[in-house]
N, C-alpha and C positions, 0 to 999 in steps of 0.2 A: 503494500500499498504505500502509496505517493500522499505525503499531507502538504497542502494548500495554507502558509498560515502569514497572509488571507488574503483573498482577492475580493473578497468582500469589504471589507476594512482593513484599515493600515493597524494590524496587532503588535508590529514589533514598537512603530513610535507611540501607541497609546495603551497597551495590554502586556509588555513583555512580564512584568510581575504575576497577572494570571496564570499567562503561558507556562511560565518554570514550575510554576506552584503546581499545574496541571502535569507538565513533565514529570515532577517527583513526583506527583500522588499516581499514577503513572495512565492515567485514561484523562479524556475530556469527553463531555458532552457536547451534543451541536442540533438543537432545532432545527426541521425541516421547516423551510421559509414557505413554504407552499400547506406546510401540515404540522399550524408550531406546537400540538400537542405530542407528534412523532418526534422524538428524540432517539438520537444515532451515539452510540457509547463507542468511543474510540481506542483502545489501548494502544500505549507504547512500544508495547511490545507485538507488535502488530505492524508499524511503520519503518518502511525501507528508507522512507528520503525523506529529508525536511526541505520543502521550498518555502523559504521567505520572499515576503514580497514589502517592500516598504517603499517612504519619501522621507522616513528620519529612523536608522538604523540604530544611532547611536544608545537607546534606553536597552535593547537588548545585547548589545560588543558584551556587559560583561558576563552573560549568561551561555556565552556560544560555546567555551571548552567544556561548559559542563552537561554538552549531550551528545552521544554517542555515536549516532545515526550521522551518515552522510548528509550535509548540510548543500542547496545549493540557494545561492542569494541574490535576487532581484531587487537592483534602489533606483528607482524612479528619480533622476534630475532634468528636468526643465530649464530652461533660461526664461522661463514668464515670471513676472513681478508679482507685486500682493495686489494687484485689480485684477488679478486670475487666481490665483493661488493664495488665498486670503489669510492661511494661517499656516504657512510652512516652515521650518528651522531652519534657521541661518544654513545657507548653500555649503559655504565655506566649510562648515563644521562637519557639513554632510561628507561632501568630496573626501574629509578627512578620515571619516568614518569608514567611505569606500576601502581606503588604503589601510586600515584596521582588517577592514573584514579578509580583504585579499589575504595579507599574512595570516591570518588563521586558519583561513578555509584556502587558501591557494587561490592565485589570479582564474584559474581557470573553472574555479565553481562563484566567483566573485562576475555578476553580469550587471550592466548598466541599460538601464531605460533612455531614452531621447524619446519620452510620446505622454501623450499625444500630440501630434503636428498638426497647426492651425496657420493661416495666417489671415493677418486682418491687417489695420492701416498701422497700426502699435507692434505689432509681429509679423514684417515683412520677411520674405525667404533670404534675403539679406541679413536680416538680422539674426534669425536661425544659423543659417553660414553660419557667422561670424561668434554665436551662441555656442555650435556644436564645437566648431575649432577650439576653444577657451575648454570646452569639457575633453576634448581628449588630448589637451595638452600638458594636463592638468592628471590625468590618471595614465598616461605612457609608463609602463613597465606594470603597473598595477591592475590592468584586465585586459582580456585575451576578446572580448565582444561587446559589441552595443546592438539594443534591439529598439529599430524604431516604428511606429503604426502612424497612423492617422485618426484625426477625430471621427468619431461617429455622431449618430441624430438621437442619441437618448433622451431620455424625458428630461435631464437634467440642461440637457445641453440647450433641448427646446427653449426650457422655462427661463436660461440664462442666454438667448441669442442676443439680447441689446448688450447685455456686459460684454460678451463676448464679440462681437460686431466681425462673426465669420466668414472671410470670401471664399468664392469655390475655387476650387485646383483647377488649372491647367493642363494640359500635356505636357507642356513646354515645364511650368512650375515642377512637377515630378522628375520631369530630364534634369531642370538644373539639381534638386537636390537632391537626387541619387547620384550625378556624376560628381557633383561639390564634396555632397559628404561621404561616398567612396575616395576621395582623393583624397582627403583630411585622415580618415579613419587610417586607411592603408598605412599614409606616411607615418604613422604615430604607430603602426604594428596591433594595430586594435580591426578586428573584422565586424562589417555593419550588414544586418540581415535587418529584412520587416518576417514579420509574423503573423497571422490570422486578418491577410491584407488582400483585397479582390486585384489593386495594384500591384505590379508585377515591374518591379526597376530593376531586373536582374539584368536585363540590357541595359544600363544604364552604371552597372557597376556592382551592387548591392547584391548581396546574398540572399534566397530565400530557404529561411528555416523555419524552425517552433519553439517557443518558448524553452519545450522541455522534448527533446524528440527522444524516439523509442532506443538510438544508438547512447544518446546522454546518459538517460536510464539505466543503461544494460552497463556503460562502461562504471556510473556510478556507486550501482545495488551488484552487479554480474547477475539480473534477474529479468528474461525474457517475456515473460508472461501480464505484463502492462498491455491494456486494451490502450483505443482511441478514445480522446474525450470526447464522450455522448453529446456533451452539455453543448457544444458545436460542432456537430455532424451537420447538421444542416449548413452549413460554409464551410465545410471539406477541413478541421482543422487535423494535422497531423501531429498534435501534443498528446502524451501519453495520458490517461484516463487520473484526475487527483482528486482528494477530498480535502474539501474547502472547510476549516471549523468557523469561520468568520459568520458575524451576520449582518444583513446591511443595514444603512441607517444608522451605524455607528464610528464613523471614522468623524475625528475633527479637522481636517487638513482642508476641507473644506472650498476645493477647488471646484471651479462653477463648472467643470465640464466632466466632472465624476457621473460614472456609467454607478456605481453601488447607492450613493445619497441619493434621496431626492425629496426631501424633508428634514432642512436644518432643526426646526423644534421640535423634530421627532427623534433626531440625533441627539440634542442635550437631553430630552427626557430618559432615552435609553442609557445614555453615560450617569444617568443619577441612578440606576438599578443595576450598574456594574457594581460587583464585590469580587476583588480580586482570589477568594477563597472559594468563591461559589466553582462548581463543575461547569458550570452553562458562560460564554461572555456574559449574557445579559441577563439578569434576574437568577433564580430557583426553580427548580424541580418544581412539579407540582403532582398530587394526589390522580390527579387526570392525564397526567405525561404516562405513554407507552413508550418504553426504552427498547431499542432494538439490538443489538450487537453488532457492529459492523465488523463484515467480514473482511478477511486480508484481499 
């Protein structure tokens, strides 16, 4: 089993104490997002690999050496400012944390994401090229790979369209991004590829790969029995199946393009229900809950 920590919320940034408590306790409970009384219980002894996803890994850093399973870490760093990412930690310190993670788990397991990319009057193609160049130069020698993706039309994106002021990409825009990003990354010894994208930039020098491919999963775990990620089957994603332990509407990064939040008031109410000692990320188990053991 591969554990995602987490694509539904930023557990490393806001819930690291809870996670390490669950890790030492030996199990974690996760509510089904579509059936709140159905709870999956996951035992860490059944976990082959942990994929951390975060915009601020600093709080989890002191705990990484306590984890015995292989770790893959995705850290998202963009060039956007507070007008788009309203509650992101200091990015210089985040870049420093990437270097520390690389020293602990290896640069091959430390992956940076520059996503989602959108363009506007404020954030032009030229702006992104400059930001991407600076990022690559600062992380030369600490990472092997950067993943990029383009903004999708999520509910939160539609709600914040007046703040984002997104311009539609042209084929020429894709060509410039692909050509320039590829040239910049390769000059710094870094591979750059897209994942889960309809737009193929291979012809412009980028690789097309997966966030977590079957080959990488085998390299990290020695196992080949992982299925494709069924949650993305409709878009032919070739990432391996992962089990996410997060919960939607619980992330305090408050990025205006976020797919996992759509109600900031609910985020604040959910965080009030968080207890680092609970087996659930938000709230507690009730008598009406049905607990099922998640199989490997």
